[in-house]
N, C-alpha and C positions, 0 to 999 in steps of 0.2 A: 331593659325589662324584656322578659320572654313571656310569650302568651302560650300557655300550654292547653292543649285540648285532648282530653281523654276520649278516644273515639267511641267508647262504649256509650257516651252520652251525646256524641256529635250528630247533628243533622237528623236525629230521630230515625236513624237507619238500622239500628241494631235491635234485636229482639228484647223486649222488656224483661228485666230481671236478670239478664245474663251477665251484665257488668263487664263484659269482655273477658270473663274468666271461665275456663272450663272446669269440669267436675274433678279433674285430675290434681287440682290444688297446686302444691309446690312444684310439681313436675311440669307445669304448664310453660310452654315456650313463651318468651316475651319479645315482641317486635316493636321497635320504635321507628318513626318516620319523621324527617325534618323537611318541611316544605320550603319552596322559595317564597318571596314575598307576594306572589300572586295568590297563595293560599288555597284552601280546598274548594273555594267557589269560583275557580277560574274556568269552569266548564270544560276543562281539557286535561292538561298534563298532571297536575297535582291531584285532581279528582280521580283520574284513572288509577294512579298509584294507590290511592285510598281504597278504590274499589277492589284492587287486587288484595289489599290487606283484609278487607271484609270477606272476600272469598276464602282466604286462608283461615280466617277465624271460624268461618262456618265449617270448613272441611277438617281443620286440624285442632280446633279449639284453642288457638293461641290467644294470648293477651296482647292487645294492640293499643298503641298510644301514638298521638301525633303532636309535634311541636310546630306551630305555624310561625315561621320567621317573619318579622316585620321588616327587617332589612338584612343584607349580607353579614352585618356585624353579629347577627344572632346565630349564624351557622356553627361556629366552633363551640360556643357555650351549649347549644342544643345537642349537637352530636356528642360532645364529651359528657354531658349529663347522663344520657342513655348508657353510654359505655360504663361510667362510674356506677350506675345502678344495676349493672350486670345483665343488661339486655342481651338476648341470644343472637339477635340480628339488628343492626342499625342501618336504616335506609336514608340515603340523600337523594333528593330529587332535583336533577338538572345540572347543567354544565357550570352554572355559577357557583356551585358548591365544590368545585374541583380543588381549590386551594385549602378550604377547610377540611375536606376529606383527607387530603395528603397529610395535613398536620395531626389530625386526630387519630387516624389509623396508625401513625407512627408512635404516638403516645400510648395507644392501647392495642399492642400487637396480638393479645389474646382474644380481643373482641372481633366478631365477624361484622363486616360492613358490606353493603351493596350500594352502588350509585348509578342512577339512570343517566344515560347519555354521555358517560365519561369512560374512555378506555382505561384499563388498569395500567397500560403502558405509559399513559399520559400523567399518571400520579407520580409524585416525587418518590423515588426509591422503589417503584413497582411493587407495593406491599402485597404480600401473600395472603393477607386477611381481607382483601377487598375484591368483590366481584363487580366488574363493569357490565351494565345492561345496555346493550347497543342495538341500533336498528339501521336498516338499509333505507333511510329516508328518501335517498335519491330515486329508489325504485318507484315508490308511490308518488313522489313528487312528479316523476316523469308521466305517470298515468294522468294525474290531474292536469298537467300541462298539455298533454296530447288532447285531452277532451276540450280544454279551453281553446287550443288552437283550432280544433275542428269547429267550435262555435264561432270563432272569428270569421271563418269562411262562410258559415251559414247565415249569420246575422248581418244587418246593415251596419255601417260605421267603419271605423279604422281598424286595421289589423294590428291591434295592440293588446297585450295582456300585461299584468303587473303583479307584484308582490310587495307586501309590507312586512319587513322582517323586524325582529326585536334587536337583540345584540348580535354582533357578528361573531358566530361561534360555529364549530364544525357541524353540529346537527342541524342548525338553522340553514347553513350554507348548502348542506346536502339536499335538503328539501328544495331550495331554490334552483340549485344547479340542475337537478332533475326536471323541475318545472319548466325552466326555460328551454332545455333541450327537447322535451317532449312537445312543447308548443311549436317549436321550429320544425320538428319532424312532421307534425300534422299540417303546418302551413309555413313553408320556407320564407314567406314574406312578413311573418310576424316580427314586430318589435317587442321586446321584453324589458320592462322597466322594473327596477328593484330600488327600494329605499329602506334604510335602517332607522328605526325610531330610537335605538339605544335604550329601550324601555320595554318591560314586559307587563306593565300594570296600567299605564295611563291611557285609557281608552280615547280621550280627547286627542291626544298626540297622534295615535294611529289613524284616527278618523280624518284628521286634517291631511295626513300624508295621502290617504286613500282618495280623498276628494280631489287633490291635485293630480293624481294619477288618472282619475276618471276624466277630469278636465282635459288631460293630454290625450284622451281617446281610448283608455283601457275599457275593454268589455268584460274582463274577468279579473277580480282582485283576490289574490291568494294571501290570506292572513297567517303569518308564521311568527306570531309575536305574543303568544300566551293570552292573558287577559286583555292586554293592550289591543290585541288583534280583533277583539270583539267590536272595537270602535271602527275598524276598517270594514268589517262585515256590515255594520250598520250604515256606513257610507254607501256601500253597494246597494243596500235596500232602499235608501233615499233616492239614489240616482238611477234606480231601476236597471242596474247591471248585475252580472253574476258575481256572487261571493263564493270563495272556496274556503272551507273550514280546515282546521288542523288538529292533529292528535286524536280527538274524539269525533264521532259523527255529530256534526252540528247542524244537521238538517232541520232540527227542531226550531231553529231560529227563524225559519220562514221559507217562502217559495222562491226567494232570491238565492238560495244556496244551490250552486250547481252540483257540487259533491264535497267531500271532505277527504283529505289525505290523512288517514288514521294510522296510528301505531299503537300496538297493543301493550301499552305500559302496564296495564292491569295484569295481563297474562305473564309478563316478565317478572313482575313483583311477586306474583303468586308462586311462580316456579322457583324464585329465589328462596322464598320462605319454605316451600316444599323441600328444597334441597337440605335446609337445616333440619326440618322435621324428620327427614329420612336418614340423616347422618351422612350426607354426601356433599356438603358444602365444601367448595375449594375456591380460592381466589383465581383471577384471570378474567376472561371475558365471555359473555354469552351474547350471540349476535342473531337477530331475528329479521327475517325478510319476507318477501311474497311467497316463497316456497313453502314456508311453515306458518303462513298466515300471521306473521308477526307484524306486517304492515298491510295496508289494503285500502281501497276506496270505500267510503261510506255510501250511504243511499245516493244514487244518481237522480236528479230531477226528472220527473215524468215528462217534462217538456223536451227532453233530449230525444231526437229521432233514434229509432231502433237500429238504423244503419251505423250510427255513430257508436252505439254501445257495442255492436258486433265488431267494429274496427278496433275499439278499445280492448276488447277481450282477446283479439289476435295479438295486439302489442303486449299485453300482459303474458300471454303464453310464450312469446319470444323472450321476454325477460326471465321468466321461470326456467326456460330451457337453456338459458345462458347464451342465446343467439344475439341478444341485444343487452349491452351493459351500459346503463345510464351513468353519466359523469358525476363525480362527487365534488368537483370543484367548479365554481361559477367561472364561466369563460367570457 
């Protein structure tokens, strides 16, 4: 079974009466998006992609629709359904859709596709009709880790930071590789712990992992696990240590959030849709980093000393200038 969600009715976010359809009628571009099982309420990854669609609808009057996958088994049917219906762009959200995107793009070579977090070159056959939307997660992970490392020097307790990852995949590991390297740059004595939940949905599982990390001395827990990661951040709240959000600015979760390692999935999705509207879409990759504000830190807790923020800004300037290149592989 597939659960279809027409975004014009979803979450009461669209203007009433629009129905997702512009006045241009038959000429209206149609864009469909297939989520991973975390769904639109993940407070991060899928939600950001959806926001990008809403921005494109407002700007270009496109018709938008979302298929929320209950499991990976839904990916191919959902992607293929949009292609069969003649959608002008079909979006896949997340690395877990790599196999499905490879299969469907090959079956529908005349349909335009885009996929978040997957390089075109990693898709079978390197299809010309697929645009990979990629990010320098290691850059913003490094900044988050650097700040966490500074906090280990300032706060009482052990010099330990940690991360709770979802599945082991390149974008997740880029976040963590940068995080660990940044923490050690700020405090060479830091021990960095990482654990994989192998899950992006089960908050209880990520919370249990984070509680174990905190018991081992972690003063800052970086959640890189989608909806599952919300459980890790809740553990940080309960144990009164720092939590670090991911993808979107998760400072709204409470005063325990040190900062968030954000990536502008919404902007990448908007620009992919814009390329279709402008008649400039082509397969390949689009890569976003600190230099073009494709990634960046969210709100930093007001409890962080100004001297630490200033040091953080200097590190960011070095990355943007190419003088400091964060690692992409966990060491």
